[in-house]
C-alpha positions, 0 to 999 in steps of 0.5 A: 787913131794915132794921129788923132790922138796925137792931136788931142795931146797937141789941144791939151798941151796948147790949154797948158801953155795958155793957163801957164802963161795966164797965171805968169801974169798973177806970178808975177805981178810984184814986178809986171811993169818988167814982164808984161810985154813978155807974157803978152807976147807969149799969150799972143803967140799961143793964142795964134799958134792955136788959131792957126791949128784949128783952121788947117785941121780938118774933120777929126784932128779938128775935133780931136784938137778941140776935145783935148782943150775942152778936157783940159778946161773941164779937168782945170775948173773941176780940180779947182773946185775940187780942191777947194771944196777939199779945203772948205770940208777939212778946214771945217771938220779940222775945228770939231 
């Protein structure tokens, strides 16, 4: 039970790192020429590490790792969508 939980958390962590690296490209857009190779290298390393883990794990460990990644993806998209809806509702009702 504990090793599967650790694999789940590893999947969440890898997804967080990958999303943060992608957002870093947007955050540093004003100086993208100075940082593009570092950002792309980090994205490639995280993706390769993720592929190594997925290919080397078997059974419940692989399922836990992928479940962690899918959980974070659903959480991130859901949180972004919920935030957009909340901001829209607050601005709409603020005008009354």
